C-alpha positions in Angstrom: -12.3 -18.0 21.4 -11.3 -14.5 20.5 -13.2 -14.5 17.2 -16.9 -13.6 17.2 -18.8 -16.8 18.0 -20.8 -18.5 15.2 -21.9 -22.0 14.4 -18.7 -22.7 12.6 -16.1 -22.0 15.3 -17.9 -23.6 18.3 -16.3 -26.8 19.7 -17.9 -30.0 18.4 -16.7 -32.2 21.4 -17.2 -30.6 24.8 -16.7 -31.7 28.4 -19.9 -32.2 30.4 -20.6 -31.0 33.9 -23.9 -32.6 35.1 -25.3 -30.7 38.1 -28.9 -30.8 39.2 -30.6 -27.4 39.6 -27.6 -25.5 38.3 -29.0 -23.6 35.3 -26.8 -21.7 32.8 -28.3 -19.5 30.1 -26.8 -17.5 27.3 -25.1 -14.4 28.7 -25.9 -15.5 32.2 -23.2 -15.9 34.9 -22.9 -18.9 37.1 -20.5 -19.1 40.0 -19.3 -22.7 40.8 -17.2 -24.3 43.5 -15.3 -27.2 42.0 -13.9 -29.8 44.4 -14.5 -33.3 43.0 -11.2 -34.7 41.5 -12.8 -35.5 38.1 -14.2 -32.0 37.7 -10.9 -30.4 38.9 -9.3 -32.4 36.1 -12.0 -31.0 33.7 -11.3 -27.4 34.7 -7.5 -27.9 34.4 -8.1 -29.3 30.8 -10.5 -26.5 29.9 -8.1 -23.8 31.1 -5.4 -25.3 28.9 -7.6 -25.2 25.8 -10.7 -23.2 25.0 -11.9 -22.6 28.6 -15.4 -24.0 27.8 -17.5 -26.6 29.5 -21.1 -27.8 28.9 -23.5 -27.5 31.8 -26.2 -30.1 31.8 -28.7 -31.5 34.3 -29.0 -35.1 35.3 -32.3 -36.6 34.4 -32.3 -39.3 37.1 -30.4 -40.4 40.2 -28.6 -43.4 38.7 -24.8 -43.7 38.6 -23.8 -42.5 36.2 -27.0 -40.5 35.6 -28.8 -40.2 32.3 -28.6 -36.6 31.1 -31.2 -34.2 29.7 -30.5 -33.7 26.0 -30.1 -29.9 26.1 -27.5 -28.0 28.0 -25.6 -24.7 27.7 -22.0 -24.1 26.8 -20.2 -21.8 29.2 -16.9 -20.1 29.1 -14.7 -19.8 32.2 -14.4 -16.1 32.5 -12.9 -16.0 36.0 -11.2 -18.5 38.2 -9.3 -18.7 41.5 -7.6 -21.5 43.2 -8.8 -22.1 46.8 -7.5 -24.3 49.6 -6.8 -27.9 49.0 -6.7 -27.5 45.2 -10.3 -26.4 44.8 -11.4 -23.9 42.1 -13.9 -21.0 42.4 -14.9 -20.2 38.9 -17.5 -18.2 37.0 -19.1 -19.5 33.8 -20.6 -17.1 31.3 -23.2 -18.7 29.1 -22.5 -18.7 25.4 -25.1 -20.9 23.5 -27.3 -23.8 24.2 -26.5 -27.2 22.6 -28.1 -30.6 22.1 -26.2 -33.7 23.0 -25.9 -35.8 19.9 -23.9 -38.7 21.4 -21.5 -39.2 24.3 -17.9 -40.0 23.2 -15.6 -42.7 24.5 -12.8 -41.0 26.4 -10.0 -41.7 28.8 -10.8 -38.6 30.9 -12.5 -39.0 34.3 -15.3 -36.7 33.2 -17.9 -37.2 30.4 -17.7 -35.6 27.0 -20.2 -35.4 24.1 -20.7 -34.3 20.5 -22.7 -31.1 20.7 -25.0 -29.6 18.0 -25.9 -25.9 18.3 -28.0 -25.5 15.1 -31.3 -25.2 16.9 -30.0 -22.4 19.1 -28.2 -20.1 16.7 -30.2 -17.1 17.9 -28.5 -17.5 21.3 -25.4 -16.0 19.6 -27.1 -12.7 18.9 -25.5 -10.0 21.0 -28.7 -8.4 22.1 -32.1 -10.2 22.6 -35.4 -8.5 22.0 -36.9 -8.2 25.5 -40.0 -6.3 24.5 -41.9 -9.5 25.1 -41.4 -9.4 28.9 -44.5 -8.4 30.8 -42.7 -6.6 33.6 -45.9 -5.5 35.3 -47.4 -9.0 35.6 -44.1 -10.6 36.5 -43.3 -8.0 39.1 -46.6 -8.4 40.9 -46.0 -12.1 41.5 -42.3 -11.6 42.2 -43.0 -9.4 45.2 -45.0 -12.1 46.8 -42.5 -14.8 45.7 -39.6 -12.9 47.1 -41.3 -12.1 50.4 -42.2 -15.8 51.0 -38.5 -16.7 50.6 -37.0 -13.7 52.3 -35.4 -12.7 49.0 -36.6 -9.1 49.0 -33.0 -7.8 48.5 -33.3 -9.0 44.9 -36.1 -6.6 44.1 -34.1 -3.4 43.4 -32.0 -5.3 40.8 -35.0 -6.7 39.2 -36.6 -3.3 38.8 -33.6 -1.7 37.1 -32.2 -4.6 35.0 -33.0 -5.1 31.3 -35.8 -7.6 30.5 -33.5 -10.4 29.2 -31.2 -10.1 32.3 -34.3 -10.3 34.6 -35.8 -13.4 32.9 -32.5 -15.3 32.6 -31.2 -14.4 36.0 -34.5 -15.3 37.7 -34.6 -18.6 35.8 -31.2 -19.4 37.1 -31.5 -18.4 40.8 -35.1 -19.2 41.6 -35.5 -22.5 43.6 -37.5 -24.4 41.0 -37.5 -28.2 40.5 -35.0 -29.7 38.1 -37.6 -30.4 35.5 -38.9 -26.9 35.7 -35.3 -25.5 35.3 -34.9 -27.7 32.3 -38.1 -26.4 30.8 -36.9 -22.9 31.2 -33.6 -23.8 29.5 -35.3 -25.4 26.6 -37.8 -22.6 26.0 -37.3 -21.8 22.3 -37.4 -18.0 22.7 -37.0 -15.4 25.4 -40.8 -14.7 25.1 -41.5 -18.4 25.8 -39.1 -18.4 28.8 -40.7 -15.2 30.1 -44.2 -16.6 29.9 -43.1 -19.9 31.5 -41.1 -18.1 34.3 -44.1 -15.9 35.1 -46.4 -18.9 35.3 -44.0 -20.8 37.6 -43.6 -17.8 39.9 -47.4 -17.3 40.0 -48.1 -20.9 40.7 -45.4 -21.2 43.3 -46.5 -18.1 45.1 -50.1 -19.3 45.1 -49.0 -22.7 46.5 -47.5 -20.9 49.4 -50.6 -18.9 50.1 -49.9 -15.8 48.0 -52.0 -14.3 45.2 -52.0 -16.5 42.1 -52.0 -13.7 39.6 -53.6 -13.9 36.2 -52.4 -17.1 34.7 -52.8 -17.2 30.9 
């Protein structure tokens, strides 16, 4: 994938990695510890080809689980082999996708036809982050972080660009699976910023902190 990404050179069939609560967003970075044999095989195959996998969330606890229809394609940008054949990898988010249909395959991991059309804006190099209300979000985050002993994140939040703040917090904050999925599916950064702020405010209020000004 050395060429600039566009809707015409993205892979149409992708391997799927269902993992509850593990959210990947465009330009975000997600560290993963891979140890299950089927996913070790998936990483081996990905490293031999385009180094991409599709992160998705399971929608239930069945075996195999149903999957939420929207995920994010990630590229393996770093990897190391650990003891007992495990992998420590980092995925960098490229673009969201919609699962059109799963494909029949002989691989031990699931694969699907992916459509990226609805998420073409994810391929923009720089997102407009003027929509982010840093003051409102910051007020609730201070309470949220204190409640969870996450104050060490605050200096990075203060200095990072708006898109990095919104996407990073969406990925690392301990929200429910359905809430994480809603953040993933938010059409624009402005929508995600508004939803993230509301979730932080409501979660802080539920733990006894100030609710903030919900809109």
